[in-house]
GUTIBA-868222 format. One record per atom (N, C-alpha, C): residue number from 1; atom name; x, y, z. Coordinates in steps of 0.001 Angstrom, whole numbers, plus 524288, in hexadecimal, padded with zeros to 5 digits. Layout:
BEGIN
num: NUM	atome: CA	c1: X	c2: Y	c3: Z
...
// end
This chain:
BEGIN
num: 1	atome: N	c1: A50A1	c2: CECB2	c3: B6B29
num: 1	atome: CA	c1: A5485	c2: CEB18	c3: B6EDB
num: 1	atome: C	c1: A567E	c2: CEFF1	c3: B71B4
num: 2	atome: N	c1: A577A	c2: CEF76	c3: B76B2
num: 2	atome: CA	c1: A5986	c2: CF3C0	c3: B79D4
num: 2	atome: C	c1: A5E3B	c2: CF1C6	c3: B7CE2
num: 3	atome: N	c1: A6282	c2: CF4AE	c3: B7C83
num: 3	atome: CA	c1: A6741	c2: CF36D	c3: B7F60
num: 3	atome: C	c1: A687B	c2: CF810	c3: B82DA
num: 4	atome: N	c1: A6990	c2: CF707	c3: B87CF
num: 4	atome: CA	c1: A6ADD	c2: CFB2D	c3: B8B80
num: 4	atome: C	c1: A7039	c2: CFA14	c3: B8DCE
num: 5	atome: N	c1: A737E	c2: CFE18	c3: B8DE4
num: 5	atome: CA	c1: A78B4	c2: CFDA7	c3: B902C
num: 5	atome: C	c1: A79B9	c2: D0279	c3: B9379
num: 6	atome: N	c1: A7D0F	c2: D01F0	c3: B9747
num: 6	atome: CA	c1: A7E97	c2: D0674	c3: B9A61
num: 6	atome: C	c1: A8453	c2: D05F3	c3: B9BE5
num: 7	atome: N	c1: A869F	c2: D0A59	c3: B9D1F
num: 7	atome: CA	c1: A8C0D	c2: D0A7F	c3: B9ED5
num: 7	atome: C	c1: A8C88	c2: D0ECE	c3: BA2EF
num: 8	atome: N	c1: A8FCE	c2: D0DEF	c3: BA6C4
num: 8	atome: CA	c1: A90B8	c2: D11D1	c3: BAAD0
num: 8	atome: C	c1: A95CC	c2: D14A8	c3: BA985
num: 9	atome: N	c1: A9572	c2: D19B6	c3: BA8DA
num: 9	atome: CA	c1: A9A07	c2: D1CEF	c3: BA7BD
num: 9	atome: C	c1: A9AE9	c2: D2068	c3: BAC7D
num: 10	atome: N	c1: A9F53	c2: D1FDA	c3: BAED8
num: 10	atome: CA	c1: AA07E	c2: D22E0	c3: BB392
num: 10	atome: C	c1: AA273	c2: D284E	c3: BB210
num: 11	atome: N	c1: A9EB6	c2: D2BA8	c3: BB0C8
num: 11	atome: CA	c1: A9FBF	c2: D3116	c3: BAF50
num: 11	atome: C	c1: A9AC3	c2: D3425	c3: BB050
num: 12	atome: N	c1: A9B34	c2: D393C	c3: BB0E9
num: 12	atome: CA	c1: A967B	c2: D3C62	c3: BB1A4
num: 12	atome: C	c1: A92BF	c2: D3BD0	c3: BAD04
num: 13	atome: N	c1: A8DC0	c2: D3BC0	c3: BAE38
num: 13	atome: CA	c1: A89B7	c2: D3B2A	c3: BAA2F
num: 13	atome: C	c1: A8A5E	c2: D3F35	c3: BA5DC
num: 14	atome: N	c1: A8B86	c2: D440D	c3: BA74A
num: 14	atome: CA	c1: A8C17	c2: D4837	c3: BA362
num: 14	atome: C	c1: A90A7	c2: D4732	c3: B9FAD
num: 15	atome: N	c1: A94D1	c2: D44E9	c3: BA1B0
num: 15	atome: CA	c1: A995E	c2: D43AE	c3: B9E76
num: 15	atome: C	c1: A981B	c2: D3F43	c3: B9AA3
num: 16	atome: N	c1: A954D	c2: D3B50	c3: B9C75
num: 16	atome: CA	c1: A93C3	c2: D36F3	c3: B9912
num: 16	atome: C	c1: A901B	c2: D38F5	c3: B94CB
num: 17	atome: N	c1: A8C50	c2: D3C40	c3: B9643
num: 17	atome: CA	c1: A88B0	c2: D3E5A	c3: B9266
num: 17	atome: C	c1: A8B93	c2: D4187	c3: B8E3C
num: 18	atome: N	c1: A8F67	c2: D4488	c3: B8FC8
num: 18	atome: CA	c1: A924C	c2: D47CA	c3: B8C0B
num: 18	atome: C	c1: A94BC	c2: D446F	c3: B87BC
num: 19	atome: N	c1: A96EB	c2: D3FFF	c3: B892A
num: 19	atome: CA	c1: A993B	c2: D3C77	c3: B854B
num: 19	atome: C	c1: A94FF	c2: D39DD	c3: B820C
num: 20	atome: N	c1: A90DE	c2: D37FE	c3: B848F
num: 20	atome: CA	c1: A8CA6	c2: D3548	c3: B81D9
num: 20	atome: C	c1: A89AF	c2: D38F2	c3: B7E2A
num: 21	atome: N	c1: A88F4	c2: D3DD1	c3: B7FC7
num: 21	atome: CA	c1: A85E9	c2: D418F	c3: B7CAC
num: 21	atome: C	c1: A88B6	c2: D4358	c3: B77BB
num: 22	atome: N	c1: A8DD4	c2: D42A3	c3: B7776
num: 22	atome: CA	c1: A90A4	c2: D43B7	c3: B729A
num: 22	atome: C	c1: A9010	c2: D3ED4	c3: B6F3D
num: 23	atome: N	c1: A8C2A	c2: D3ED4	c3: B6BE0
num: 23	atome: CA	c1: A8AA3	c2: D3A0F	c3: B691B
num: 23	atome: C	c1: A8EC6	c2: D3815	c3: B6550
num: 24	atome: N	c1: A92CD	c2: D3B2F	c3: B6455
num: 24	atome: CA	c1: A971E	c2: D395A	c3: B610B
num: 24	atome: C	c1: A9B31	c2: D3654	c3: B6432
num: 25	atome: N	c1: A9A63	c2: D35D8	c3: B6954
num: 25	atome: CA	c1: A9E07	c2: D3309	c3: B6CB9
num: 25	atome: C	c1: A9D43	c2: D2D20	c3: B6CB8
num: 26	atome: N	c1: A9977	c2: D2B18	c3: B69F5
num: 26	atome: CA	c1: A983E	c2: D257C	c3: B6A50
num: 26	atome: C	c1: A9CEB	c2: D21E2	c3: B6959
num: 27	atome: N	c1: AA0D1	c2: D2351	c3: B6628
num: 27	atome: CA	c1: AA554	c2: D1FCD	c3: B65A5
num: 27	atome: C	c1: AA848	c2: D1EEE	c3: B6AC6
num: 28	atome: N	c1: AA770	c2: D2251	c3: B6EAB
num: 28	atome: CA	c1: AAA09	c2: D21A0	c3: B73B9
num: 28	atome: C	c1: AA829	c2: D1CBE	c3: B7695
num: 29	atome: N	c1: AA33F	c2: D1B16	c3: B75AD
num: 29	atome: CA	c1: AA136	c2: D1686	c3: B787C
num: 29	atome: C	c1: A9F0F	c2: D1246	c3: B74E4
num: 30	atome: N	c1: A9F33	c2: D131A	c3: B6FD8
num: 30	atome: CA	c1: A9D71	c2: D0F06	c3: B6C38
num: 30	atome: C	c1: AA1E6	c2: D0DC9	c3: B6873
num: 31	atome: N	c1: AA462	c2: D0965	c3: B6938
num: 31	atome: CA	c1: AA8F0	c2: D0801	c3: B6603
num: 31	atome: C	c1: AA792	c2: D0713	c3: B604D
num: 32	atome: N	c1: AA2A6	c2: D0600	c3: B5F18
num: 32	atome: CA	c1: AA10E	c2: D0524	c3: B59A8
num: 32	atome: C	c1: AA0BF	c2: D0A3D	c3: B5697
num: 33	atome: N	c1: AA047	c2: D0EAB	c3: B5956
num: 33	atome: CA	c1: A9FBC	c2: D13BD	c3: B56B8
num: 33	atome: C	c1: AA521	c2: D163E	c3: B561A
num: 34	atome: N	c1: AA694	c2: D173F	c3: B5132
num: 34	atome: CA	c1: AAB95	c2: D19B4	c3: B4FFE
num: 34	atome: C	c1: AAB24	c2: D1F9F	c3: B5057
num: 35	atome: N	c1: AA6BA	c2: D21BD	c3: B4E72
num: 35	atome: CA	c1: AA5DF	c2: D2764	c3: B4EB4
num: 35	atome: C	c1: AA00D	c2: D2886	c3: B4EC3
num: 36	atome: N	c1: A9EB8	c2: D2D26	c3: B50B8
num: 36	atome: CA	c1: A993C	c2: D2EC7	c3: B50F1
num: 36	atome: C	c1: A98F1	c2: D3490	c3: B4FA3
num: 37	atome: N	c1: A9516	c2: D35EB	c3: B4C82
num: 37	atome: CA	c1: A9458	c2: D3B5A	c3: B4AFA
num: 37	atome: C	c1: A8E9F	c2: D3CB8	c3: B4B98
num: 38	atome: N	c1: A8D96	c2: D40D3	c3: B4EB4
num: 38	atome: CA	c1: A883B	c2: D42AC	c3: B4F82
num: 38	atome: C	c1: A8745	c2: D4762	c3: B4C02
num: 39	atome: N	c1: A8252	c2: D4833	c3: B4A95
num: 39	atome: CA	c1: A80F1	c2: D4CA1	c3: B473D
num: 39	atome: C	c1: A8022	c2: D51A6	c3: B4A4B
num: 40	atome: N	c1: A806C	c2: D5157	c3: B4F7E
num: 40	atome: CA	c1: A7F66	c2: D55E7	c3: B52BD
num: 40	atome: C	c1: A830E	c2: D55B9	c3: B576B
num: 41	atome: N	c1: A85E2	c2: D59E8	c3: B5864
num: 41	atome: CA	c1: A897C	c2: D5A05	c3: B5CD7
num: 41	atome: C	c1: A86A6	c2: D5A8E	c3: B6209
num: 42	atome: N	c1: A81C4	c2: D5C57	c3: B6202
num: 42	atome: CA	c1: A7E90	c2: D5C89	c3: B66C5
num: 42	atome: C	c1: A7A5C	c2: D5861	c3: B662B
num: 43	atome: N	c1: A7B6C	c2: D53AC	c3: B6805
num: 43	atome: CA	c1: A77CF	c2: D4F54	c3: B6711
num: 43	atome: C	c1: A72AC	c2: D4FD3	c3: B6A0E
num: 44	atome: N	c1: A6EC5	c2: D4D27	c3: B67FD
num: 44	atome: CA	c1: A699D	c2: D4CF7	c3: B6A55
num: 44	atome: C	c1: A6608	c2: D49E7	c3: B66C7
num: 45	atome: N	c1: A6101	c2: D4A47	c3: B67AD
num: 45	atome: CA	c1: A5D34	c2: D477D	c3: B6468
num: 45	atome: C	c1: A5DF2	c2: D492B	c3: B5EBF
num: 46	atome: N	c1: A5E43	c2: D4557	c3: B5B4A
num: 46	atome: CA	c1: A5F03	c2: D4662	c3: B55BD
num: 46	atome: C	c1: A64A7	c2: D4630	c3: B53F5
num: 47	atome: N	c1: A6862	c2: D462F	c3: B5798
num: 47	atome: CA	c1: A6DE5	c2: D45C1	c3: B561F
num: 47	atome: C	c1: A6EC0	c2: D40A5	c3: B5341
num: 48	atome: N	c1: A71FB	c2: D40D3	c3: B4F36
num: 48	atome: CA	c1: A734C	c2: D3C21	c3: B4C31
num: 48	atome: C	c1: A7928	c2: D3B35	c3: B4C97
num: 49	atome: N	c1: A7A94	c2: D362C	c3: B4CE2
num: 49	atome: CA	c1: A8017	c2: D34B8	c3: B4D4F
num: 49	atome: C	c1: A8131	c2: D303C	c3: B498E
num: 50	atome: N	c1: A85BD	c2: D3059	c3: B473B
num: 50	atome: CA	c1: A87A0	c2: D2C0D	c3: B4403
num: 50	atome: C	c1: A8C4F	c2: D29AF	c3: B46B9
num: 51	atome: N	c1: A8C1E	c2: D2499	c3: B47A6
num: 51	atome: CA	c1: A9071	c2: D21C8	c3: B4A0D
num: 51	atome: C	c1: A92FB	c2: D1E48	c3: B45F7
num: 52	atome: N	c1: A97FB	c2: D1EF0	c3: B4536
num: 52	atome: CA	c1: A9B05	c2: D1B8B	c3: B41BC
num: 52	atome: C	c1: A9D3A	c2: D1724	c3: B4518
num: 53	atome: N	c1: A9C5C	c2: D1258	c3: B4348
num: 53	atome: CA	c1: A9DDA	c2: D0DC1	c3: B4652
num: 53	atome: C	c1: AA2EC	c2: D0B5A	c3: B4461
num: 54	atome: N	c1: AA555	c2: D082C	c3: B47A9
num: 54	atome: CA	c1: AAA52	c2: D05B7	c3: B4659
num: 54	atome: C	c1: AA9E7	c2: D0204	c3: B41AC
num: 55	atome: N	c1: AA538	c2: D0029	c3: B4071
num: 55	atome: CA	c1: AA488	c2: CFCB1	c3: B3BEE
num: 55	atome: C	c1: AA34D	c2: CFFBF	c3: B36F0
num: 56	atome: N	c1: AA435	c2: D04E0	c3: B3701
num: 56	atome: CA	c1: AA379	c2: D0867	c3: B328A
num: 56	atome: C	c1: A9DCB	c2: D09C7	c3: B316B
num: 57	atome: N	c1: A9A20	c2: D0811	c3: B349D
num: 57	atome: CA	c1: A94A4	c2: D097D	c3: B33D4
num: 57	atome: C	c1: A9362	c2: D0E55	c3: B3715
num: 58	atome: N	c1: A8E95	c2: D1036	c3: B3694
num: 58	atome: CA	c1: A8CEC	c2: D14D6	c3: B397B
num: 58	atome: C	c1: A8784	c2: D13E7	c3: B3BCB
num: 59	atome: N	c1: A8699	c2: D164D	c3: B403F
num: 59	atome: CA	c1: A817C	c2: D1646	c3: B42CC
num: 59	atome: C	c1: A7FA5	c2: D1BEA	c3: B430D
num: 60	atome: N	c1: A7AA6	c2: D1CB6	c3: B41FD
num: 60	atome: CA	c1: A7854	c2: D21EA	c3: B4230
num: 60	atome: C	c1: A749B	c2: D2218	c3: B46D2
num: 61	atome: N	c1: A74F7	c2: D264B	c3: B49E0
num: 61	atome: CA	c1: A71E7	c2: D26A8	c3: B4EAA
num: 61	atome: C	c1: A6F3A	c2: D2BF7	c3: B4F07
num: 62	atome: N	c1: A6AAC	c2: D2BFA	c3: B51AD
num: 62	atome: CA	c1: A67D0	c2: D30DA	c3: B528A
num: 62	atome: C	c1: A65A8	c2: D30E9	c3: B5813
num: 63	atome: N	c1: A6674	c2: D355A	c3: B5AD0
num: 63	atome: CA	c1: A64A7	c2: D35F2	c3: B6030
num: 63	atome: C	c1: A5ED6	c2: D371A	c3: B6052
num: 64	atome: N	c1: A5C19	c2: D3426	c3: B63B2
num: 64	atome: CA	c1: A566C	c2: D34C0	c3: B6436
num: 64	atome: C	c1: A54D6	c2: D36F6	c3: B6986
num: 65	atome: N	c1: A5883	c2: D3717	c3: B6D38
num: 65	atome: CA	c1: A5762	c2: D392D	c3: B726D
num: 65	atome: C	c1: A5C76	c2: D3B38	c3: B74BC
num: 66	atome: N	c1: A5C1C	c2: D3F87	c3: B77AF
num: 66	atome: CA	c1: A60BF	c2: D41D1	c3: B7A2A
num: 66	atome: C	c1: A5F14	c2: D4476	c3: B7F36
num: 67	atome: N	c1: A60F9	c2: D4288	c3: B839A
num: 67	atome: CA	c1: A5FF8	c2: D44D4	c3: B88C0
num: 67	atome: C	c1: A653E	c2: D4691	c3: B8AE9
num: 68	atome: N	c1: A666C	c2: D4B84	c3: B8A3B
num: 68	atome: CA	c1: A6B8A	c2: D4DB3	c3: B8B9E
num: 68	atome: C	c1: A6D41	c2: D4BF3	c3: B9112
num: 69	atome: N	c1: A721D	c2: D4A42	c3: B9163
num: 69	atome: CA	c1: A749D	c2: D4870	c3: B963B
num: 69	atome: C	c1: A725C	c2: D4358	c3: B985A
num: 70	atome: N	c1: A6EDF	c2: D40D4	c3: B957D
num: 70	atome: CA	c1: A6C58	c2: D3C0B	c3: B9762
num: 70	atome: C	c1: A6CAA	c2: D3774	c3: B9391
num: 71	atome: N	c1: A6A95	c2: D382B	c3: B8EBE
num: 71	atome: CA	c1: A6A2C	c2: D33BB	c3: B8B24
num: 71	atome: C	c1: A6936	c2: D358B	c3: B8591
num: 72	atome: N	c1: A69FC	c2: D31EC	c3: B81F9
num: 72	atome: CA	c1: A6856	c2: D32C3	c3: B7C8F
num: 72	atome: C	c1: A6708	c2: D2D8C	c3: B7A0A
num: 73	atome: N	c1: A6409	c2: D2DDE	c3: B75D6
num: 73	atome: CA	c1: A6275	c2: D2942	c3: B72D8
num: 73	atome: C	c1: A635A	c2: D2A65	c3: B6D17
num: 74	atome: N	c1: A656B	c2: D2684	c3: B6A5B
num: 74	atome: CA	c1: A6616	c2: D270B	c3: B64B4
num: 74	atome: C	c1: A64CD	c2: D21E4	c3: B6209
num: 75	atome: N	c1: A6381	c2: D2254	c3: B5CFD
num: 75	atome: CA	c1: A626E	c2: D1DB5	c3: B59CA
num: 75	atome: C	c1: A66D2	c2: D1D13	c3: B55E4
num: 76	atome: N	c1: A687A	c2: D183C	c3: B5526
num: 76	atome: CA	c1: A6C90	c2: D16FA	c3: B5162
num: 76	atome: C	c1: A6A4B	c2: D1414	c3: B4CBE
num: 77	atome: N	c1: A6C55	c2: D1564	c3: B4823
num: 77	atome: CA	c1: A6A8B	c2: D12FF	c3: B4343
num: 77	atome: C	c1: A6F43	c2: D10F6	c3: B4037
num: 78	atome: N	c1: A6E3F	c2: D0D9C	c3: B3C69
num: 78	atome: CA	c1: A724C	c2: D0B52	c3: B391A
num: 78	atome: C	c1: A759B	c2: D0771	c3: B3C30
num: 79	atome: N	c1: A731D	c2: D04A8	c3: B3FC1
num: 79	atome: CA	c1: A75C4	c2: D00D1	c3: B42FF
num: 79	atome: C	c1: A7596	c2: CFB7F	c3: B405B
num: 80	atome: N	c1: A79AC	c2: CF884	c3: B40EB
num: 80	atome: CA	c1: A79D9	c2: CF351	c3: B3EA4
num: 80	atome: C	c1: A75A9	c2: CEFD2	c3: B411E
num: 81	atome: N	c1: A7248	c2: CEDA1	c3: B3DF4
num: 81	atome: CA	c1: A6E2D	c2: CE9F9	c3: B3F7D
num: 81	atome: C	c1: A69DE	c2: CEC55	c3: B42E9
num: 82	atome: N	c1: A69FE	c2: CF16E	c3: B43D4
num: 82	atome: CA	c1: A6611	c2: CF3FF	c3: B4712
num: 82	atome: C	c1: A641B	c2: CF8D1	c3: B442D
num: 83	atome: N	c1: A5EFE	c2: CF96A	c3: B43DD
num: 83	atome: CA	c1: A5CC7	c2: CFDED	c3: B412F
num: 83	atome: C	c1: A5E27	c2: D0302	c3: B43FC
num: 84	atome: N	c1: A5D76	c2: D0316	c3: B4916
num: 84	atome: CA	c1: A5EE9	c2: D07A0	c3: B4C36
num: 84	atome: C	c1: A5F58	c2: D05F8	c3: B51EE
num: 85	atome: N	c1: A61E7	c2: D0941	c3: B54F3
num: 85	atome: CA	c1: A6275	c2: D083F	c3: B5A8D
num: 85	atome: C	c1: A6200	c2: D0D64	c3: B5D73
num: 86	atome: N	c1: A5FEE	c2: D0D22	c3: B621F
num: 86	atome: CA	c1: A5F6C	c2: D11C7	c3: B655E
num: 86	atome: C	c1: A62E2	c2: D1129	c3: B6A28
num: 87	atome: N	c1: A65E0	c2: D1536	c3: B6B61
num: 87	atome: CA	c1: A695B	c2: D1531	c3: B6FE7
num: 87	atome: C	c1: A6807	c2: D19BC	c3: B7377
num: 88	atome: N	c1: A67DC	c2: D18B5	c3: B7881
num: 88	atome: CA	c1: A6738	c2: D1CCD	c3: B7C62
num: 88	atome: C	c1: A6BD6	c2: D1C89	c3: B8014
num: 89	atome: N	c1: A6E59	c2: D20FD	c3: B80CD
num: 89	atome: CA	c1: A72B8	c2: D217D	c3: B846D
num: 89	atome: C	c1: A7111	c2: D2531	c3: B88B5
num: 90	atome: N	c1: A7235	c2: D23D4	c3: B8D94
num: 90	atome: CA	c1: A70DA	c2: D2749	c3: B91E7
num: 90	atome: C	c1: A754E	c2: D277A	c3: B95D7
num: 91	atome: N	c1: A7584	c2: D2BC6	c3: B98A4
num: 91	atome: CA	c1: A7976	c2: D2C9D	c3: B9CA8
num: 91	atome: C	c1: A768C	c2: D2D2C	c3: BA1D0
num: 92	atome: N	c1: A77CD	c2: D29A4	c3: BA579
num: 92	atome: CA	c1: A752D	c2: D29AF	c3: BAA86
num: 92	atome: C	c1: A7948	c2: D2940	c3: BAECD
num: 93	atome: N	c1: A783F	c2: D2B81	c3: BB324
num: 93	atome: CA	c1: A7BD4	c2: D2B31	c3: BB78F
num: 93	atome: C	c1: A7A47	c2: D2678	c3: BBADE
num: 94	atome: N	c1: A7D1D	c2: D2206	c3: BBA2F
num: 94	atome: CA	c1: A7BB0	c2: D1D3E	c3: BBCF7
num: 94	atome: C	c1: A8039	c2: D1A4C	c3: BBF4E
num: 95	atome: N	c1: A84E8	c2: D1B4A	c3: BBDB5
num: 95	atome: CA	c1: A896D	c2: D1801	c3: BBF44
num: 95	atome: C	c1: A8A31	c2: D17CB	c3: BC515
// end
């Protein structure tokens, strides 16, 4: 299954990337995530993150692709009813 979503953020691309690239910022846009901790302060391929969720569970994630100032992809594990999921986030100038 593939789900695609997009949102228009009226801010400079570089500013949006700065927030998105700090992988511990996910609680800012995901209400289910209470906290996030990455194993590396300079994220990239191989970075691992643990997200603590509001239901007291945790999701473990690992980055598989990183294109600085453009996009990244990570896989999530320990998801309810799902073996794993892959997410790609990208920043594009389209608004």
